[in-house]
N, CA, C and O atoms as a GROMACS GRO file, in nm:
protein
  556
    1MET      N    1   0.085  -0.118   0.000
    1MET     CA    2   0.000   0.000   0.000
    1MET      C    3   0.089   0.124   0.000
    1MET      O    4   0.204   0.120   0.044
    2ARG      N    5   0.034   0.232  -0.049
    2ARG     CA    6   0.110   0.358  -0.054
    2ARG      C    7   0.083   0.438   0.073
    2ARG      O    8  -0.001   0.401   0.155
    3ILE      N    9   0.155   0.546   0.088
    3ILE     CA   10   0.151   0.625   0.211
    3ILE      C   11   0.012   0.679   0.242
    3ILE      O   12  -0.028   0.684   0.359
    4GLY      N   13  -0.063   0.720   0.139
    4GLY     CA   14  -0.197   0.772   0.162
    4GLY      C   15  -0.290   0.669   0.221
    4GLY      O   16  -0.370   0.700   0.310
    5GLU      N   17  -0.281   0.546   0.172
    5GLU     CA   18  -0.366   0.439   0.225
    5GLU      C   19  -0.327   0.405   0.368
    5GLU      O   20  -0.414   0.385   0.453
    6LEU      N   21  -0.198   0.397   0.396
    6LEU     CA   22  -0.153   0.370   0.533
    6LEU      C   23  -0.201   0.481   0.626
    6LEU      O   24  -0.242   0.455   0.739
    7SER      N   25  -0.195   0.603   0.578
    7SER     CA   26  -0.243   0.717   0.656
    7SER      C   27  -0.392   0.703   0.687
    7SER      O   28  -0.434   0.724   0.801
    8ARG      N   29  -0.471   0.668   0.587
    8ARG     CA   30  -0.616   0.651   0.608
    8ARG      C   31  -0.645   0.538   0.705
    8ARG      O   32  -0.733   0.550   0.790
    9ARG      N   33  -0.573   0.430   0.693
    9ARG     CA   34  -0.597   0.313   0.779
    9ARG      C   35  -0.558   0.338   0.925
    9ARG      O   36  -0.621   0.283   1.016
   10THR      N   37  -0.457   0.420   0.946
   10THR     CA   38  -0.407   0.440   1.083
   10THR      C   39  -0.447   0.573   1.144
   10THR      O   40  -0.438   0.591   1.265
   11GLY      N   41  -0.491   0.668   1.060
   11GLY     CA   42  -0.523   0.800   1.111
   11GLY      C   43  -0.400   0.886   1.137
   11GLY      O   44  -0.410   0.993   1.198
   12VAL      N   45  -0.285   0.841   1.091
   12VAL     CA   46  -0.160   0.915   1.109
   12VAL      C   47  -0.129   0.988   0.978
   12VAL      O   48  -0.124   0.926   0.872
   13PRO      N   49  -0.110   1.119   0.985
   13PRO     CA   50  -0.085   1.196   0.862
   13PRO      C   51   0.040   1.148   0.788
   13PRO      O   52   0.136   1.101   0.850
   14PRO      N   53   0.040   1.159   0.654
   14PRO     CA   54   0.156   1.118   0.575
   14PRO      C   55   0.286   1.184   0.622
   14PRO      O   56   0.392   1.121   0.622
   15ARG      N   57   0.278   1.309   0.659
   15ARG     CA   58   0.398   1.380   0.705
   15ARG      C   59   0.459   1.310   0.827
   15ARG      O   60   0.581   1.299   0.839
   16MET      N   61   0.371   1.264   0.919
   16MET     CA   62   0.418   1.194   1.038
   16MET      C   63   0.477   1.058   1.001
   16MET      O   64   0.575   1.014   1.061
   17LEU      N   65   0.417   0.991   0.903
   17LEU     CA   66   0.472   0.863   0.857
   17LEU      C   67   0.612   0.882   0.799
   17LEU      O   68   0.701   0.799   0.820
   18ARG      N   69   0.631   0.991   0.727
   18ARG     CA   70   0.765   1.021   0.673
   18ARG      C   71   0.864   1.047   0.787
   18ARG      O   72   0.980   1.007   0.780
   19TYR      N   73   0.817   1.116   0.890
   19TYR     CA   74   0.901   1.142   1.007
   19TYR      C   75   0.941   1.010   1.074
   19TYR      O   76   1.056   0.991   1.113
   20TYR      N   77   0.844   0.918   1.087
   20TYR     CA   78   0.876   0.788   1.146
   20TYR      C   79   0.985   0.718   1.064
   20TYR      O   80   1.074   0.654   1.120
   21GLU      N   81   0.977   0.732   0.933
   21GLU     CA   82   1.079   0.674   0.846
   21GLU      C   83   1.215   0.741   0.872
   21GLU      O   84   1.316   0.672   0.883
   22GLU      N   85   1.216   0.873   0.881
   22GLU     CA   86   1.341   0.945   0.909
   22GLU      C   87   1.404   0.901   1.040
   22GLU      O   88   1.526   0.896   1.053
   23GLN      N   89   1.320   0.869   1.137
   23GLN     CA   90   1.368   0.827   1.269
   23GLN      C   91   1.405   0.679   1.274
   23GLN      O   92   1.451   0.630   1.377
   24GLY      N   93   1.386   0.609   1.164
   24GLY     CA   94   1.419   0.467   1.159
   24GLY      C   95   1.313   0.376   1.217
   24GLY      O   96   1.340   0.259   1.243
   25LEU      N   97   1.193   0.428   1.238
   25LEU     CA   98   1.086   0.348   1.296
   25LEU      C   99   1.009   0.269   1.191
   25LEU      O  100   0.958   0.161   1.220
   26LEU      N  101   1.001   0.320   1.071
   26LEU     CA  102   0.936   0.252   0.958
   26LEU      C  103   1.038   0.238   0.847
   26LEU      O  104   1.122   0.326   0.826
   27ARG      N  105   1.031   0.127   0.777
   27ARG     CA  106   1.123   0.103   0.665
   27ARG      C  107   1.045   0.054   0.544
   27ARG      O  108   1.046  -0.065   0.514
   28PRO      N  109   0.978   0.146   0.475
   28PRO     CA  110   0.902   0.104   0.357
   28PRO      C  111   0.995   0.067   0.241
   28PRO      O  112   1.107   0.115   0.230
   29ALA      N  113   0.943  -0.020   0.156
   29ALA     CA  114   1.015  -0.050   0.032
   29ALA      C  115   0.990   0.066  -0.063
   29ALA      O  116   0.907   0.153  -0.036
   30ARG      N  117   1.060   0.068  -0.173
   30ARG     CA  118   1.041   0.172  -0.273
   30ARG      C  119   1.002   0.108  -0.405
   30ARG      O  120   1.062   0.010  -0.449
   31ALA      N  121   0.900   0.164  -0.468
   31ALA     CA  122   0.860   0.120  -0.601
   31ALA      C  123   0.959   0.175  -0.703
   31ALA      O  124   1.043   0.259  -0.669
   32ALA      N  125   0.950   0.128  -0.826
   32ALA     CA  126   1.041   0.174  -0.932
   32ALA      C  127   1.035   0.325  -0.950
   32ALA      O  128   1.134   0.388  -0.987
   33ASN      N  129   0.917   0.383  -0.925
   33ASN     CA  130   0.901   0.528  -0.940
   33ASN      C  131   0.944   0.605  -0.816
   33ASN      O  132   0.932   0.728  -0.812
   34GLY      N  133   0.994   0.535  -0.714
   34GLY     CA  134   1.042   0.601  -0.592
   34GLY      C  135   0.938   0.615  -0.482
   34GLY      O  136   0.970   0.658  -0.372
   35TYR      N  137   0.812   0.579  -0.512
   35TYR     CA  138   0.707   0.589  -0.410
   35TYR      C  139   0.732   0.488  -0.298
   35TYR      O  140   0.783   0.378  -0.321
   36ARG      N  141   0.694   0.526  -0.180
   36ARG     CA  142   0.703   0.435  -0.066
   36ARG      C  143   0.595   0.328  -0.082
   36ARG      O  144   0.483   0.357  -0.123
   37VAL      N  145   0.632   0.206  -0.048
   37VAL     CA  146   0.537   0.094  -0.052
   37VAL      C  147   0.543   0.024   0.084
   37VAL      O  148   0.649  -0.022   0.126
   38TYR      N  149   0.429   0.017   0.151
   38TYR     CA  150   0.421  -0.043   0.284
   38TYR      C  151   0.351  -0.178   0.276
   38TYR      O  152   0.256  -0.195   0.199
   39ASP      N  153   0.398  -0.272   0.355
   39ASP     CA  154   0.329  -0.401   0.361
   39ASP      C  155   0.222  -0.395   0.470
   39ASP      O  156   0.209  -0.294   0.540
   40ARG      N  157   0.146  -0.502   0.483
   40ARG     CA  158   0.037  -0.504   0.581
   40ARG      C  159   0.088  -0.487   0.724
   40ARG      O  160   0.019  -0.429   0.808
   41ALA      N  161   0.206  -0.537   0.753
   41ALA     CA  162   0.262  -0.527   0.888
   41ALA      C  163   0.287  -0.382   0.928
   41ALA      O  164   0.291  -0.351   1.048
   42ALA      N  165   0.304  -0.294   0.831
   42ALA     CA  166   0.331  -0.153   0.862
   42ALA      C  167   0.215  -0.090   0.939
   42ALA      O  168   0.237  -0.005   1.025
   43GLU      N  169   0.094  -0.132   0.909
   43GLU     CA  170  -0.022  -0.078   0.981
   43GLU      C  171  -0.012  -0.109   1.130
   43GLU      O  172  -0.034  -0.022   1.214
   44HIS      N  173   0.022  -0.233   1.161
   44HIS     CA  174   0.040  -0.273   1.301
   44HIS      C  175   0.156  -0.195   1.364
   44HIS      O  176   0.146  -0.148   1.478
   45THR      N  177   0.265  -0.182   1.290
   45THR     CA  178   0.382  -0.110   1.342
   45THR      C  179   0.348   0.035   1.373
   45THR      O  180   0.390   0.087   1.477
   46VAL      N  181   0.274   0.100   1.284
   46VAL     CA  182   0.237   0.240   1.307
   46VAL      C  183   0.150   0.251   1.432
   46VAL      O  184   0.169   0.342   1.513
   47ARG      N  185   0.055   0.160   1.448
   47ARG     CA  186  -0.030   0.163   1.569
   47ARG      C  187   0.055   0.140   1.694
   47ARG      O  188   0.031   0.201   1.798
   48GLN      N  189   0.152   0.051   1.683
   48GLN     CA  190   0.241   0.025   1.796
   48GLN      C  191   0.324   0.150   1.829
   48GLN      O  192   0.340   0.186   1.945
   49ILE      N  193   0.376   0.215   1.727
   49ILE     CA  194   0.452   0.338   1.747
   49ILE      C  195   0.365   0.443   1.814
   49ILE      O  196   0.408   0.508   1.909
   50ARG      N  197   0.242   0.460   1.766
   50ARG     CA  198   0.151   0.559   1.824
   50ARG      C  199   0.126   0.529   1.972
   50ARG      O  200   0.127   0.619   2.055
   51GLY      N  201   0.105   0.402   2.003
   51GLY     CA  202   0.082   0.364   2.142
   51GLY      C  203   0.201   0.394   2.230
   51GLY      O  204   0.186   0.443   2.342
   52LEU      N  205   0.320   0.366   2.179
   52LEU     CA  206   0.442   0.393   2.257
   52LEU      C  207   0.464   0.543   2.273
   52LEU      O  208   0.503   0.589   2.380
   53LEU      N  209   0.439   0.618   2.166
   53LEU     CA  210   0.451   0.765   2.176
   53LEU      C  211   0.347   0.820   2.273
   53LEU      O  212   0.378   0.907   2.355
   54ASP      N  213   0.224   0.770   2.264
   54ASP     CA  214   0.118   0.818   2.354
   54ASP      C  215   0.150   0.786   2.499
   54ASP      O  216   0.106   0.858   2.589
   55SER      N  217   0.225   0.679   2.523
   55SER     CA  218   0.260   0.646   2.660
   55SER      C  219   0.377   0.729   2.711
   55SER      O  220   0.415   0.720   2.828
   56GLY      N  221   0.435   0.810   2.622
   56GLY     CA  222   0.538   0.902   2.666
   56GLY      C  223   0.679   0.867   2.623
   56GLY      O  224   0.773   0.941   2.654
   57LEU      N  225   0.697   0.757   2.553
   57LEU     CA  226   0.832   0.722   2.508
   57LEU      C  227   0.875   0.812   2.393
   57LEU      O  228   0.791   0.857   2.315
   58THR      N  229   1.003   0.838   2.384
   58THR     CA  230   1.056   0.920   2.275
   58THR      C  231   1.082   0.830   2.154
   58THR      O  232   1.091   0.708   2.166
   59THR      N  233   1.095   0.893   2.037
   59THR     CA  234   1.124   0.814   1.918
   59THR      C  235   1.260   0.746   1.929
   59THR      O  236   1.281   0.639   1.873
   60GLY      N  237   1.353   0.809   2.001
   60GLY     CA  238   1.484   0.747   2.020
   60GLY      C  239   1.475   0.616   2.096
   60GLY      O  240   1.539   0.517   2.058
   61ILE      N  241   1.397   0.614   2.202
   61ILE     CA  242   1.379   0.492   2.280
   61ILE      C  243   1.302   0.389   2.198
   61ILE      O  244   1.336   0.271   2.196
   62ILE      N  245   1.198   0.435   2.129
   62ILE     CA  246   1.118   0.344   2.047
   62ILE      C  247   1.204   0.278   1.941
   62ILE      O  248   1.192   0.158   1.916
   63ALA      N  249   1.291   0.355   1.879
   63ALA     CA  250   1.379   0.299   1.775
   63ALA      C  251   1.469   0.188   1.832
   63ALA      O  252   1.501   0.093   1.761
   64ARG      N  253   1.507   0.201   1.957
   64ARG     CA  254   1.594   0.100   2.019
   64ARG      C  255   1.520  -0.029   2.048
   64ARG      O  256   1.576  -0.138   2.032
   65VAL      N  257   1.395  -0.019   2.091
   65VAL     CA  258   1.325  -0.140   2.137
   65VAL      C  259   1.222  -0.194   2.038
   65VAL      O  260   1.185  -0.311   2.048
   66LEU      N  261   1.177  -0.114   1.943
   66LEU     CA  262   1.072  -0.157   1.850
   66LEU      C  263   1.106  -0.287   1.777
   66LEU      O  264   1.018  -0.372   1.763
   67PRO      N  265   1.228  -0.305   1.729
   67PRO     CA  266   1.257  -0.429   1.656
   67PRO      C  267   1.240  -0.556   1.740
   67PRO      O  268   1.228  -0.665   1.685
   68PHE      N  269   1.238  -0.542   1.872
   68PHE     CA  270   1.232  -0.658   1.959
   68PHE      C  271   1.097  -0.676   2.027
   68PHE      O  272   1.081  -0.767   2.108
   69LEU      N  273   1.001  -0.592   1.996
   69LEU     CA  274   0.872  -0.598   2.065
   69LEU      C  275   0.769  -0.686   1.998
   69LEU      O  276   0.671  -0.724   2.062
   70ASP      N  277   0.786  -0.720   1.874
   70ASP     CA  278   0.680  -0.788   1.801
   70ASP      C  279   0.725  -0.925   1.753
   70ASP      O  280   0.748  -0.947   1.634
   71ARG      N  281   0.737  -1.014   1.846
   71ARG     CA  282   0.776  -1.151   1.813
   71ARG      C  283   0.661  -1.244   1.854
   71ARG      O  284   0.582  -1.209   1.941
   72PRO      N  285   0.652  -1.362   1.792
   72PRO     CA  286   0.544  -1.455   1.826
   72PRO      C  287   0.542  -1.492   1.974
   72PRO      O  288   0.435  -1.515   2.030
   73ASP      N  289   0.658  -1.498   2.038
   73ASP     CA  290   0.662  -1.536   2.179
   73ASP      C  291   0.664  -1.415   2.271
   73ASP      O  292   0.712  -1.424   2.384
   74GLY      N  293   0.612  -1.303   2.225
   74GLY     CA  294   0.604  -1.184   2.308
   74GLY      C  295   0.729  -1.099   2.295
   74GLY      O  296   0.796  -1.099   2.191
   75ILE      N  297   0.758  -1.027   2.399
   75ILE     CA  298   0.873  -0.936   2.395
   75ILE      C  299   1.001  -1.018   2.402
   75ILE      O  300   1.023  -1.096   2.494
   76LEU      N  301   1.083  -1.000   2.303
   76LEU     CA  302   1.211  -1.068   2.296
   76LEU      C  303   1.320  -0.962   2.295
   76LEU      O  304   1.332  -0.886   2.199
   77MET      N  305   1.397  -0.958   2.399
   77MET     CA  306   1.504  -0.859   2.406
   77MET      C  307   1.635  -0.924   2.364
   77MET      O  308   1.690  -1.008   2.436
   78HIS      N  309   1.683  -0.886   2.250
   78HIS     CA  310   1.812  -0.934   2.201
   78HIS      C  311   1.919  -0.877   2.294
   78HIS      O  312   1.909  -0.762   2.336
   79PRO      N  313   2.021  -0.954   2.326
   79PRO     CA  314   2.125  -0.904   2.418
   79PRO      C  315   2.186  -0.772   2.374
   79PRO      O  316   2.225  -0.691   2.458
   80ASP      N  317   2.196  -0.749   2.244
   80ASP     CA  318   2.253  -0.624   2.196
   80ASP      C  319   2.161  -0.505   2.223
   80ASP      O  320   2.207  -0.391   2.229
   81CYS      N  321   2.034  -0.532   2.238
   81CYS     CA  322   1.938  -0.423   2.261
   81CYS      C  323   1.945  -0.375   2.406
   81CYS      O  324   1.940  -0.255   2.432
   82LEU      N  325   1.954  -0.468   2.498
   82LEU     CA  326   1.946  -0.432   2.639
   82LEU      C  327   2.084  -0.408   2.698
   82LEU      O  328   2.135  -0.488   2.776
   83THR      N  329   2.142  -0.297   2.660
   83THR     CA  330   2.268  -0.255   2.721
   83THR      C  331   2.235  -0.193   2.856
   83THR      O  332   2.119  -0.168   2.886
   84ARG      N  333   2.335  -0.170   2.935
   84ARG     CA  334   2.315  -0.106   3.066
   84ARG      C  335   2.248   0.030   3.047
   84ARG      O  336   2.158   0.068   3.122
   85GLU      N  337   2.295   0.104   2.946
   85GLU     CA  338   2.239   0.237   2.919
   85GLU      C  339   2.091   0.228   2.881
   85GLU      O  340   2.009   0.306   2.928
   86THR      N  341   2.058   0.131   2.795
   86THR     CA  342   1.919   0.115   2.755
   86THR      C  343   1.833   0.072   2.872
   86THR      O  344   1.721   0.121   2.889
   87ALA      N  345   1.884  -0.019   2.954
   87ALA     CA  346   1.809  -0.065   3.071
   87ALA      C  347   1.783   0.052   3.167
   87ALA      O  348   1.671   0.066   3.217
   88ASP      N  349   1.883   0.135   3.192
   88ASP     CA  350   1.865   0.251   3.279
   88ASP      C  351   1.763   0.348   3.220
   88ASP      O  352   1.679   0.402   3.291
   89LEU      N  353   1.772   0.367   3.090
   89LEU     CA  354   1.679   0.455   3.021
   89LEU      C  355   1.536   0.403   3.033
   89LEU      O  356   1.444   0.479   3.061
   90LEU      N  357   1.519   0.273   3.011
   90LEU     CA  358   1.385   0.213   3.020
   90LEU      C  359   1.332   0.215   3.163
   90LEU      O  360   1.213   0.235   3.185
   91ARG      N  361   1.421   0.194   3.262
   91ARG     CA  362   1.377   0.203   3.402
   91ARG      C  363   1.327   0.344   3.434
   91ARG      O  364   1.225   0.361   3.500
   92GLY      N  365   1.401   0.443   3.386
   92GLY     CA  366   1.359   0.582   3.406
   92GLY      C  367   1.226   0.610   3.339
   92GLY      O  368   1.140   0.677   3.396
   93GLU      N  369   1.208   0.558   3.218
   93GLU     CA  370   1.080   0.575   3.147
   93GLU      C  371   0.968   0.505   3.222
   93GLU      O  372   0.858   0.558   3.233
   94ALA      N  373   0.995   0.384   3.273
   94ALA     CA  374   0.893   0.311   3.348
   94ALA      C  375   0.852   0.389   3.473
   94ALA      O  376   0.734   0.395   3.506
   95ASP      N  377   0.949   0.448   3.542
   95ASP     CA  378   0.918   0.529   3.660
   95ASP      C  379   0.834   0.651   3.622
   95ASP      O  380   0.738   0.685   3.691
   96ARG      N  381   0.872   0.715   3.513
   96ARG     CA  382   0.798   0.833   3.468
   96ARG      C  383   0.656   0.795   3.427
   96ARG      O  384   0.560   0.867   3.456
   97LEU      N  385   0.642   0.681   3.359
   97LEU     CA  386   0.508   0.634   3.321
   97LEU      C  387   0.424   0.604   3.444
   97LEU      O  388   0.304   0.634   3.447
   98GLN      N  389   0.486   0.544   3.547
   98GLN     CA  390   0.411   0.514   3.668
   98GLN      C  391   0.362   0.642   3.734
   98GLN      O  392   0.250   0.646   3.786
   99GLN      N  393   0.443   0.746   3.733
   99GLN     CA  394   0.400   0.875   3.788
   99GLN      C  395   0.281   0.930   3.710
   99GLN      O  396   0.187   0.982   3.769
  100ARG      N  397   0.286   0.917   3.578
  100ARG     CA  398   0.173   0.962   3.496
  100ARG      C  399   0.048   0.880   3.525
  100ARG      O  400  -0.062   0.935   3.535
  101ILE      N  401   0.065   0.747   3.539
  101ILE     CA  402  -0.048   0.660   3.570
  101ILE      C  403  -0.109   0.699   3.703
  101ILE      O  404  -0.232   0.708   3.715
  102ASP      N  405  -0.026   0.724   3.804
  102ASP     CA  406  -0.075   0.764   3.936
  102ASP      C  407  -0.153   0.895   3.926
  102ASP      O  408  -0.260   0.909   3.985
  103CYS      N  409  -0.099   0.991   3.853
  103CYS     CA  410  -0.166   1.120   3.835
  103CYS      C  411  -0.299   1.102   3.762
  103CYS      O  412  -0.400   1.160   3.802
  104LEU      N  413  -0.298   1.023   3.656
  104LEU     CA  414  -0.422   0.998   3.581
  104LEU      C  415  -0.525   0.927   3.668
  104LEU      O  416  -0.644   0.958   3.660
  105SER      N  417  -0.481   0.833   3.750
  105SER     CA  418  -0.573   0.763   3.840
  105SER      C  419  -0.635   0.859   3.941
  105SER      O  420  -0.755   0.853   3.967
  106ASP      N  421  -0.553   0.948   3.996
  106ASP     CA  422  -0.605   1.048   4.090
  106ASP      C  423  -0.707   1.138   4.021
  106ASP      O  424  -0.812   1.169   4.078
  107ASN      N  425  -0.676   1.181   3.899
  107ASN     CA  426  -0.769   1.267   3.825
  107ASN      C  427  -0.898   1.193   3.793
  107ASN      O  428  -1.007   1.250   3.804
  108ARG      N  429  -0.888   1.066   3.754
  108ARG     CA  430  -1.007   0.986   3.727
  108ARG      C  431  -1.093   0.975   3.853
  108ARG      O  432  -1.215   0.993   3.847
  109ASP      N  433  -1.031   0.947   3.966
  109ASP     CA  434  -1.105   0.935   4.092
  109ASP      C  435  -1.174   1.065   4.129
  109ASP      O  436  -1.288   1.064   4.175
  110ALA      N  437  -1.107   1.178   4.108
  110ALA     CA  438  -1.167   1.308   4.138
  110ALA      C  439  -1.286   1.335   4.046
  110ALA      O  440  -1.389   1.386   4.091
  111ILE      N  441  -1.273   1.301   3.919
  111ILE     CA  442  -1.384   1.322   3.824
  111ILE      C  443  -1.503   1.234   3.862
  111ILE      O  444  -1.617   1.280   3.859
  112LEU      N  445  -1.477   1.108   3.897
  112LEU     CA  446  -1.586   1.018   3.934
  112LEU      C  447  -1.654   1.066   4.062
  112LEU      O  448  -1.777   1.056   4.074
  113ALA      N  449  -1.577   1.116   4.159
  113ALA     CA  450  -1.636   1.169   4.282
  113ALA      C  451  -1.723   1.291   4.251
  113ALA      O  452  -1.832   1.306   4.307
  114TYR      N  453  -1.676   1.376   4.163
  114TYR     CA  454  -1.753   1.494   4.122
  114TYR      C  455  -1.884   1.451   4.056
  114TYR      O  456  -1.990   1.504   4.089
  115LEU      N  457  -1.877   1.356   3.964
  115LEU     CA  458  -1.998   1.309   3.896
  115LEU      C  459  -2.097   1.249   3.995
  115LEU      O  460  -2.218   1.271   3.983
  116THR      N  461  -2.048   1.174   4.092
  116THR     CA  462  -2.135   1.115   4.194
  116THR      C  463  -2.204   1.224   4.275
  116THR      O  464  -2.324   1.215   4.302
  117ALA      N  465  -2.129   1.327   4.314
  117ALA     CA  466  -2.187   1.438   4.391
  117ALA      C  467  -2.290   1.514   4.308
  117ALA      O  468  -2.396   1.551   4.361
  118VAL      N  469  -2.262   1.538   4.182
  118VAL     CA  470  -2.356   1.609   4.095
  118VAL      C  471  -2.484   1.528   4.077
  118VAL      O  472  -2.593   1.583   4.085
  119ARG      N  473  -2.471   1.398   4.054
  119ARG     CA  474  -2.590   1.314   4.038
  119ARG      C  475  -2.675   1.312   4.164
  119ARG      O  476  -2.797   1.319   4.157
  120ALA      N  477  -2.609   1.304   4.280
  120ALA     CA  478  -2.683   1.303   4.406
  120ALA      C  479  -2.759   1.434   4.424
  120ALA      O  480  -2.874   1.434   4.467
  121ARG      N  481  -2.695   1.546   4.391
  121ARG     CA  482  -2.761   1.676   4.402
  121ARG      C  483  -2.878   1.686   4.305
  121ARG      O  484  -2.985   1.736   4.340
  122GLN      N  485  -2.858   1.638   4.182
  122GLN     CA  486  -2.967   1.641   4.084
  122GLN      C  487  -3.086   1.558   4.131
  122GLN      O  488  -3.201   1.599   4.113
  123GLU      N  489  -3.059   1.444   4.191
  123GLU     CA  490  -3.167   1.360   4.242
  123GLU      C  491  -3.243   1.431   4.354
  123GLU      O  492  -3.366   1.426   4.358
  124ARG      N  493  -3.171   1.497   4.444
  124ARG     CA  494  -3.237   1.571   4.553
  124ARG      C  495  -3.323   1.683   4.497
  124ARG      O  496  -3.434   1.707   4.546
  125GLU      N  497  -3.275   1.751   4.395
  125GLU     CA  498  -3.348   1.864   4.338
  125GLU      C  499  -3.468   1.820   4.255
  125GLU      O  500  -3.559   1.900   4.233
  126ARG      N  501  -3.471   1.697   4.209
  126ARG     CA  502  -3.583   1.647   4.130
  126ARG      C  503  -3.702   1.608   4.215
  126ARG      O  504  -3.815   1.602   4.166
  127ARG      N  505  -3.678   1.580   4.341
  127ARG     CA  506  -3.788   1.540   4.429
  127ARG      C  507  -3.883   1.658   4.448
  127ARG      O  508  -3.839   1.772   4.454
  128PRO      N  509  -4.015   1.630   4.457
  128PRO     CA  510  -4.111   1.739   4.483
  128PRO      C  511  -4.078   1.810   4.614
  128PRO      O  512  -4.023   1.749   4.706
  129ALA      N  513  -4.111   1.939   4.621
  129ALA     CA  514  -4.075   2.022   4.736
  129ALA      C  515  -4.124   1.964   4.868
  129ALA      O  516  -4.052   1.971   4.968
  130GLY      N  517  -4.242   1.908   4.872
  130GLY     CA  518  -4.295   1.854   4.997
  130GLY      C  519  -4.237   1.720   5.034
  130GLY      O  520  -4.264   1.672   5.144
  131ARG      N  521  -4.160   1.658   4.950
  131ARG     CA  522  -4.109   1.523   4.978
  131ARG      C  523  -3.957   1.520   4.974
  131ARG      O  524  -3.898   1.428   4.917
  132ARG      N  525  -3.894   1.619   5.033
  132ARG     CA  526  -3.748   1.626   5.033
  132ARG      C  527  -3.686   1.510   5.111
  132ARG      O  528  -3.582   1.457   5.072
  133SER      N  529  -3.751   1.470   5.222
  133SER     CA  530  -3.696   1.360   5.299
  133SER      C  531  -3.801   1.249   5.307
  133SER      O  532  -3.921   1.276   5.305
  134PRO      N  533  -3.756   1.127   5.317
  134PRO     CA  534  -3.851   1.016   5.325
  134PRO      C  535  -3.932   1.025   5.453
  134PRO      O  536  -3.885   1.080   5.553
  135PRO      N  537  -4.054   0.971   5.451
  135PRO     CA  538  -4.139   0.974   5.573
  135PRO      C  539  -4.070   0.899   5.687
  135PRO      O  540  -4.000   0.800   5.665
  136SER      N  541  -4.092   0.949   5.809
  136SER     CA  542  -4.025   0.891   5.925
  136SER      C  543  -4.092   0.763   5.972
  136SER      O  544  -4.028   0.681   6.038
  137GLY      N  545  -4.219   0.743   5.941
  137GLY     CA  546  -4.286   0.620   5.976
  137GLY      C  547  -4.348   0.620   6.114
  137GLY      O  548  -4.405   0.519   6.153
  138ASP      N  549  -4.342   0.730   6.191
  138ASP     CA  550  -4.402   0.731   6.324
  138ASP      C  551  -4.526   0.818   6.324
  138ASP      O  552  -4.534   0.916   6.399
  139GLY      N  553  -4.621   0.785   6.240
  139GLY     CA  554  -4.738   0.867   6.221
  139GLY      C  555  -4.847   0.835   6.305
  139GLY      O  556  -4.952   0.899   6.296
   0.00000   0.00000   0.00000
């Protein structure tokens, strides 16, 4: 498939796909006319790149680990990939991601608490004026 079709399938603009190629993240073949030609696996790779970028990884880190992430038996780290420097870098990224996850969880909890409070208030306000509280039963 050509770049326009890959863009439509993934929602990633052609300009960004070219950037991924410049960064070594995508390696399309070239047709005789020089056009980029992507195989079906490129769609999965682009989605994987987007997910890694969305999680906060840089293209530099992604370029180091991407070749080893998509194997039939799961994540396969070639010994050449996991140098001490790469391991330290990935540990730092994992710590940073955990901080983001914690912050997002706190924000989610605050939003859910707010929604619960708003719903409770709306329910109280919907009750007829004379029936704000349930009957006491000692009539």
